[in-house]
KERO-483199 format. One record per residue (C-alpha): residue number from 1; x, y, z; residue in three letters. Coordinates in nm, 2 decimals. Layout:
<site NUM, <X, Y, Z>, 'ALA'>,
...
This chain:
<site 1, <-1.21, -0.33, -0.87>, 'MET'>,
<site 2, <-1.08, -0.68, -0.92>, 'GLN'>,
<site 3, <-0.77, -0.74, -0.71>, 'ILE'>,
<site 4, <-0.54, -1.04, -0.73>, 'ILE'>,
<site 5, <-0.32, -1.12, -0.43>, 'VAL'>,
<site 6, <-0.02, -1.36, -0.47>, 'PHE'>,
<site 7, <0.15, -1.53, -0.18>, 'THR'>,
<site 8, <0.44, -1.77, -0.18>, 'ALA'>,
<site 9, <0.30, -2.03, 0.06>, 'VAL'>,
<site 10, <-0.03, -2.15, 0.20>, 'GLU'>,
<site 11, <0.03, -2.01, 0.55>, 'ALA'>,
<site 12, <0.06, -1.66, 0.40>, 'GLU'>,
<site 13, <-0.25, -1.71, 0.18>, 'ARG'>,
<site 14, <-0.46, -1.82, 0.49>, 'GLN'>,
<site 15, <-0.33, -1.51, 0.68>, 'ALA'>,
<site 16, <-0.45, -1.28, 0.40>, 'VAL'>,
<site 17, <-0.78, -1.46, 0.36>, 'LEU'>,
<site 18, <-0.84, -1.43, 0.74>, 'SER'>,
<site 19, <-0.78, -1.06, 0.73>, 'GLY'>,
<site 20, <-1.00, -1.01, 0.43>, 'LEU'>,
<site 21, <-1.28, -1.21, 0.60>, 'SER'>,
<site 22, <-1.31, -0.93, 0.86>, 'HIS'>,
<site 23, <-1.32, -0.65, 0.60>, 'ALA'>,
<site 24, <-1.63, -0.51, 0.43>, 'SER'>,
<site 25, <-1.60, -0.38, 0.07>, 'PHE'>,
<site 26, <-1.96, -0.29, -0.01>, 'ALA'>,
<site 27, <-1.91, -0.48, -0.34>, 'SER'>,
<site 28, <-1.67, -0.21, -0.48>, 'ILE'>,
<site 29, <-1.37, -0.44, -0.46>, 'ALA'>,
<site 30, <-1.33, -0.82, -0.50>, 'THR'>,
<site 31, <-1.02, -1.01, -0.40>, 'PHE'>,
<site 32, <-0.88, -1.34, -0.52>, 'GLU'>,
<site 33, <-0.58, -1.48, -0.32>, 'VAL'>,
<site 34, <-0.36, -1.72, -0.51>, 'LEU'>,
<site 35, <-0.03, -1.91, -0.46>, 'LEU'>,
<site 36, <0.27, -1.83, -0.67>, 'CYS'>,
<site 37, <0.54, -2.04, -0.51>, 'GLY'>,
<site 38, <0.88, -1.95, -0.36>, 'VAL'>,
<site 39, <1.14, -1.74, -0.54>, 'GLY'>,
<site 40, <1.12, -1.48, -0.82>, 'PRO'>,
<site 41, <1.13, -1.72, -1.11>, 'VAL'>,
<site 42, <0.86, -1.95, -0.98>, 'THR'>,
<site 43, <0.65, -1.65, -0.88>, 'ALA'>,
<site 44, <0.68, -1.49, -1.23>, 'ALA'>,
<site 45, <0.59, -1.82, -1.40>, 'VAL'>,
<site 46, <0.29, -1.90, -1.18>, 'GLN'>,
<site 47, <0.15, -1.55, -1.17>, 'SER'>,
<site 48, <0.18, -1.53, -1.55>, 'THR'>,
<site 49, <-0.01, -1.85, -1.58>, 'ARG'>,
<site 50, <-0.29, -1.74, -1.34>, 'ALA'>,
<site 51, <-0.32, -1.39, -1.48>, 'LEU'>,
<site 52, <-0.32, -1.48, -1.85>, 'THR'>,
<site 53, <-0.58, -1.75, -1.79>, 'GLU'>,
<site 54, <-0.81, -1.50, -1.63>, 'ARG'>,
<site 55, <-0.75, -1.22, -1.88>, 'ILE'>,
<site 56, <-0.80, -1.48, -2.16>, 'GLY'>,
<site 57, <-1.15, -1.55, -2.01>, 'CYS'>,
<site 58, <-1.23, -1.18, -2.03>, 'GLY'>,
<site 59, <-1.17, -1.09, -1.67>, 'GLN'>,
<site 60, <-1.05, -0.74, -1.60>, 'LYS'>,
<site 61, <-0.78, -0.71, -1.33>, 'ILE'>,
<site 62, <-0.73, -0.37, -1.18>, 'ASP'>,
<site 63, <-0.45, -0.43, -0.92>, 'LEU'>,
<site 64, <-0.20, -0.70, -0.84>, 'ILE'>,
<site 65, <-0.05, -0.75, -0.49>, 'LEU'>,
<site 66, <0.24, -0.96, -0.38>, 'SER'>,
<site 67, <0.19, -1.03, -0.01>, 'ALA'>,
<site 68, <0.37, -1.23, 0.26>, 'GLY'>,
<site 69, <0.63, -1.22, 0.54>, 'ILE'>,
<site 70, <0.98, -1.09, 0.51>, 'GLY'>,
<site 71, <1.30, -1.00, 0.70>, 'GLY'>,
<site 72, <1.39, -0.66, 0.82>, 'LYS'>,
<site 73, <1.72, -0.49, 0.77>, 'PHE'>,
<site 74, <1.86, -0.34, 1.09>, 'THR'>,
<site 75, <2.18, -0.14, 1.17>, 'CYS'>,
<site 76, <2.32, -0.42, 1.39>, 'ASP'>,
<site 77, <2.22, -0.74, 1.55>, 'GLU'>,
<site 78, <2.13, -0.57, 1.88>, 'ASP'>,
<site 79, <1.85, -0.37, 1.71>, 'ASN'>,
<site 80, <1.51, -0.52, 1.79>, 'SER'>,
<site 81, <1.24, -0.57, 1.53>, 'ILE'>,
<site 82, <0.87, -0.52, 1.55>, 'ASP'>,
<site 83, <0.73, -0.86, 1.45>, 'SER'>,
<site 84, <0.42, -0.83, 1.24>, 'GLY'>,
<site 85, <0.50, -0.47, 1.14>, 'GLU'>,
<site 86, <0.36, -0.40, 0.79>, 'ILE'>,
<site 87, <0.58, -0.25, 0.52>, 'TRP'>,
<site 88, <0.48, -0.14, 0.17>, 'LEU'>,
<site 89, <0.73, -0.13, -0.11>, 'ALA'>,
<site 90, <0.80, 0.21, -0.25>, 'LYS'>,
<site 91, <1.02, 0.02, -0.49>, 'ARG'>,
<site 92, <1.04, -0.36, -0.54>, 'SER'>,
<site 93, <1.40, -0.44, -0.63>, 'ILE'>,
<site 94, <1.56, -0.75, -0.78>, 'TRP'>,
<site 95, <1.86, -0.72, -0.56>, 'ALA'>,
<site 96, <2.09, -0.99, -0.68>, 'ASP'>,
<site 97, <2.03, -0.98, -1.05>, 'ALA'>,
<site 98, <2.33, -0.84, -1.24>, 'GLY'>,
<site 99, <2.71, -0.90, -1.25>, 'ALA'>,
<site 100, <3.01, -0.88, -1.03>, 'GLU'>,
<site 101, <3.30, -0.67, -1.14>, 'SER'>,
<site 102, <3.63, -0.53, -1.00>, 'ARG'>,
<site 103, <3.44, -0.20, -0.97>, 'HIS'>,
<site 104, <3.16, -0.35, -0.77>, 'GLY'>,
<site 105, <2.81, -0.49, -0.85>, 'PHE'>,
<site 106, <2.66, -0.40, -1.19>, 'LEU'>,
<site 107, <2.28, -0.39, -1.21>, 'THR'>,
<site 108, <2.08, -0.51, -1.51>, 'LEU'>,
<site 109, <2.01, -0.15, -1.58>, 'ASP'>,
<site 110, <2.38, -0.07, -1.59>, 'ALA'>,
<site 111, <2.45, -0.37, -1.81>, 'LEU'>,
<site 112, <2.17, -0.27, -2.05>, 'GLY'>,
<site 113, <2.00, -0.61, -2.00>, 'PHE'>,
<site 114, <1.67, -0.50, -1.84>, 'GLY'>,
<site 115, <1.57, -0.35, -1.50>, 'GLN'>,
<site 116, <1.62, -0.42, -1.14>, 'ASN'>,
<site 117, <1.34, -0.20, -1.00>, 'MET'>,
<site 118, <0.97, -0.14, -1.00>, 'TYR'>,
<site 119, <0.84, 0.19, -0.86>, 'CYS'>,
<site 120, <0.49, 0.17, -0.70>, 'THR'>,
<site 121, <0.23, 0.43, -0.82>, 'ASP'>,
<site 122, <0.22, 0.71, -0.57>, 'ALA'>,
<site 123, <-0.16, 0.73, -0.54>, 'VAL'>,
<site 124, <-0.19, 0.35, -0.48>, 'ILE'>,
<site 125, <0.09, 0.37, -0.22>, 'LEU'>,
<site 126, <-0.06, 0.66, -0.03>, 'GLN'>,
<site 127, <-0.40, 0.50, -0.03>, 'SER'>,
<site 128, <-0.28, 0.17, 0.11>, 'PHE'>,
<site 129, <-0.04, 0.34, 0.36>, 'GLN'>,
<site 130, <-0.33, 0.55, 0.50>, 'SER'>,
<site 131, <-0.56, 0.25, 0.54>, 'ALA'>,
<site 132, <-0.31, 0.00, 0.67>, 'LEU'>,
<site 133, <-0.12, 0.25, 0.89>, 'ASN'>,
<site 134, <0.21, 0.10, 0.78>, 'CYS'>,
<site 135, <0.56, 0.21, 0.68>, 'ARG'>,
<site 136, <0.72, 0.26, 0.34>, 'LEU'>,
<site 137, <1.06, 0.15, 0.21>, 'GLY'>,
<site 138, <1.25, -0.04, -0.06>, 'ASP'>,
<site 139, <1.18, -0.42, -0.05>, 'VAL'>,
<site 140, <1.45, -0.64, -0.20>, 'LEU'>,
<site 141, <1.37, -0.96, -0.39>, 'THR'>,
<site 142, <1.65, -1.22, -0.37>, 'VAL'>,
<site 143, <1.69, -1.57, -0.51>, 'SER'>,
<site 144, <1.88, -1.69, -0.20>, 'THR'>,
<site 145, <1.75, -1.58, 0.14>, 'ALA'>,
<site 146, <2.02, -1.40, 0.33>, 'THR'>,
<site 147, <2.18, -1.61, 0.61>, 'GLY'>,
<site 148, <2.49, -1.42, 0.71>, 'THR'>,
<site 149, <2.59, -1.08, 0.83>, 'SER'>,
<site 150, <2.83, -1.05, 0.54>, 'THR'>,
<site 151, <2.56, -1.09, 0.28>, 'THR'>,
<site 152, <2.32, -0.86, 0.47>, 'ALA'>,
<site 153, <2.59, -0.59, 0.47>, 'SER'>,
<site 154, <2.66, -0.63, 0.10>, 'LYS'>,
<site 155, <2.30, -0.60, 0.01>, 'LEU'>,
<site 156, <2.26, -0.29, 0.23>, 'LYS'>,
<site 157, <2.56, -0.13, 0.08>, 'LYS'>,
<site 158, <2.43, -0.21, -0.27>, 'ARG'>,
<site 159, <2.08, -0.08, -0.19>, 'TRP'>,
<site 160, <2.11, 0.18, 0.09>, 'PRO'>,
<site 161, <1.74, 0.24, 0.12>, 'ASN'>,
<site 162, <1.65, -0.13, 0.16>, 'ALA'>,
<site 163, <1.42, -0.20, 0.45>, 'THR'>,
<site 164, <1.28, -0.55, 0.39>, 'VAL'>,
<site 165, <1.40, -0.87, 0.22>, 'GLU'>,
<site 166, <1.17, -1.13, 0.05>, 'ALA'>,
<site 167, <1.18, -1.36, -0.25>, 'MET'>,
<site 168, <0.88, -1.31, -0.48>, 'GLU'>,
<site 169, <0.79, -0.94, -0.52>, 'GLY'>,
<site 170, <0.99, -0.84, -0.82>, 'PHE'>,
<site 171, <0.90, -1.16, -1.00>, 'GLY'>,
<site 172, <0.53, -1.07, -0.98>, 'VAL'>,
<site 173, <0.60, -0.70, -1.05>, 'ALA'>,
<site 174, <0.76, -0.79, -1.38>, 'MET'>,
<site 175, <0.45, -0.97, -1.49>, 'VAL'>,
<site 176, <0.22, -0.69, -1.37>, 'ALA'>,
<site 177, <0.43, -0.44, -1.56>, 'GLN'>,
<site 178, <0.43, -0.65, -1.88>, 'GLU'>,
<site 179, <0.05, -0.67, -1.86>, 'LEU'>,
<site 180, <0.00, -0.31, -1.78>, 'GLY'>,
<site 181, <-0.16, -0.37, -1.44>, 'ILE'>,
<site 182, <-0.07, -0.16, -1.13>, 'PRO'>,
<site 183, <0.13, -0.35, -0.86>, 'PHE'>,
<site 184, <0.20, -0.32, -0.49>, 'LEU'>,
<site 185, <0.41, -0.54, -0.25>, 'GLU'>,
<site 186, <0.30, -0.59, 0.11>, 'VAL'>,
<site 187, <0.53, -0.75, 0.37>, 'ARG'>,
<site 188, <0.49, -0.84, 0.74>, 'SER'>,
<site 189, <0.81, -0.86, 0.94>, 'ILE'>,
<site 190, <0.90, -1.21, 1.08>, 'SER'>,
<site 191, <1.28, -1.18, 1.14>, 'ASN'>,
<site 192, <1.60, -0.98, 1.11>, 'ARG'>,
<site 193, <1.80, -1.00, 0.79>, 'VAL'>,
<site 194, <2.13, -1.16, 0.88>, 'GLY'>,
<site 195, <2.25, -1.49, 1.04>, 'PRO'>,
<site 196, <1.99, -1.76, 0.98>, 'ARG'>,
<site 197, <1.84, -1.83, 1.32>, 'ARG'>,
<site 198, <1.51, -2.00, 1.27>, 'ARG'>,
<site 199, <1.45, -2.02, 1.64>, 'ASP'>,
<site 200, <1.43, -1.64, 1.65>, 'GLU'>,
<site 201, <1.18, -1.60, 1.37>, 'TRP'>,
<site 202, <0.84, -1.48, 1.49>, 'LYS'>,
<site 203, <0.63, -1.65, 1.22>, 'LEU'>,
<site 204, <0.30, -1.64, 1.41>, 'GLN'>,
<site 205, <0.33, -1.28, 1.49>, 'GLU'>,
<site 206, <0.41, -1.21, 1.12>, 'ALA'>,
<site 207, <0.11, -1.40, 1.00>, 'PHE'>,
<site 208, <-0.11, -1.22, 1.26>, 'ALA'>,
<site 209, <0.03, -0.88, 1.14>, 'GLY'>,
<site 210, <-0.05, -0.98, 0.78>, 'LEU'>,
<site 211, <-0.40, -1.06, 0.87>, 'SER'>,
<site 212, <-0.44, -0.74, 1.07>, 'GLU'>,
<site 213, <-0.32, -0.54, 0.78>, 'GLY'>,
<site 214, <-0.56, -0.69, 0.53>, 'PHE'>,
<site 215, <-0.85, -0.65, 0.77>, 'SER'>,
<site 216, <-0.80, -0.28, 0.74>, 'ARG'>,
<site 217, <-0.78, -0.27, 0.37>, 'ILE'>,
<site 218, <-1.15, -0.19, 0.33>, 'SER'>,
<site 219, <-1.07, 0.16, 0.45>, 'LYS'>,
<site 220, <-0.92, 0.23, 0.11>, 'ILE'>,
<site 221, <-1.12, 0.45, -0.13>, 'ASP'>,
<site 222, <-1.13, 0.19, -0.41>, 'PHE'>,
<site 223, <-1.37, 0.41, -0.61>, 'GLY'>,
<site 224, <-1.10, 0.68, -0.62>, 'LYS'>,
<site 225, <-0.84, 0.42, -0.74>, 'LEU'>,
<site 226, <-1.07, 0.28, -1.00>, 'ASN'>,
<site 227, <-1.15, 0.62, -1.13>, 'ALA'>,
<site 228, <-0.78, 0.69, -1.16>, 'LYS'>,
<site 229, <-0.74, 0.37, -1.37>, 'GLU'>,
<site 230, <-1.03, 0.46, -1.59>, 'ARG'>,
<site 231, <-0.90, 0.82, -1.65>, 'ALA'>,
């Protein structure tokens, strides 16, 4: 299998590469880790460019991952978070794309203008969860990182099953869907979603968690996944 991993920034890319350097794939899976920039639009544009270049050269891509750090939704500010904890997206959701109305937020789906959600293939999700020993939940993609309790509450009310916030996943998911390539979003927790307090972010722990997660990725039965794609 040929797997492309997109990260927003170089620190995330290095964390993924560090993890993969400790994994053994017995030549059944190869990984390429690329930068896609910050935000859903930039991520979509840069991943489109990278993927179409490779497909145009005859390269077959079997799986696309969006990986990096993210914020965790909690019930209140007193709830602790497990920095470096890995979450996989059951659904990658474009959380702030739509329209406001007197009746509340209207999604792109409700407006008839597109979709707000990508659902991960169940077999891929289960395979990665078993290998990485991680948790599953909805991961929100936003254009503006949340910095207040008010915004965090609005997003949680709008998307009750939201567990993690990031900024690139759905942008890459859209491209993967358009190209007909399976997609999965992987996030390591660095902070709590809410008031912006950079001094409380646990970046090094989040990068370490991302590395640890990808070091376990060789436990996946890629032959089974590849057979599924060929079927």
